[in-house]
Phi, psi and omega in degrees: 000127182291154180281187181294149181264131179269116181246031182291340181277354182278143179288152178291141178252124181246118179289160178297135181284133177226115180248134181236158342278152176069008181283173180270133183255118172067028177290147182295330181271358178286146179296139178061033179274161180282130184261349178214160181295155181298323180298320178293318178298316181295318178298319177297319180293321177297319178297320179293320177297319177298319179296318179295321178298317179296320178297320178294319177299319179295321179295319178295317180296322179295319179289319183294325181269356177088005178288339181220144177248012185269088180292329182297314180295324178296315180294323177295317179298319179295319179294319177300316180296319180296313182294317181294322179290320178296322178296316179298320179296319178296318179297318178299315180298318179295321179294319179294319177298318179296320178298314180297323178295319177295320178296322178293325180290330184277350182273000000 
């Protein structure tokens, strides 16, 4: 059974502020409001996952070619890449499920 996952490198996610009744929804000056669109945030996260994957590939190549003898750092890089990719896959699956649910509601 794998141990706990360290997610300290992930950026904080702040949901849109919604105050009721008559409150302001998602204003930029509201505390904890979203400062950029979800698509931009998602694109940034995909880029970061890609960067982590490339770093893991470089670590494996360094060990395989003999430029590095540090197996621990290579394994840590591989685990980071694995966890970040699995997290991205889960987010994608949840987004697709939400889309399908919305499509079922509109029919």
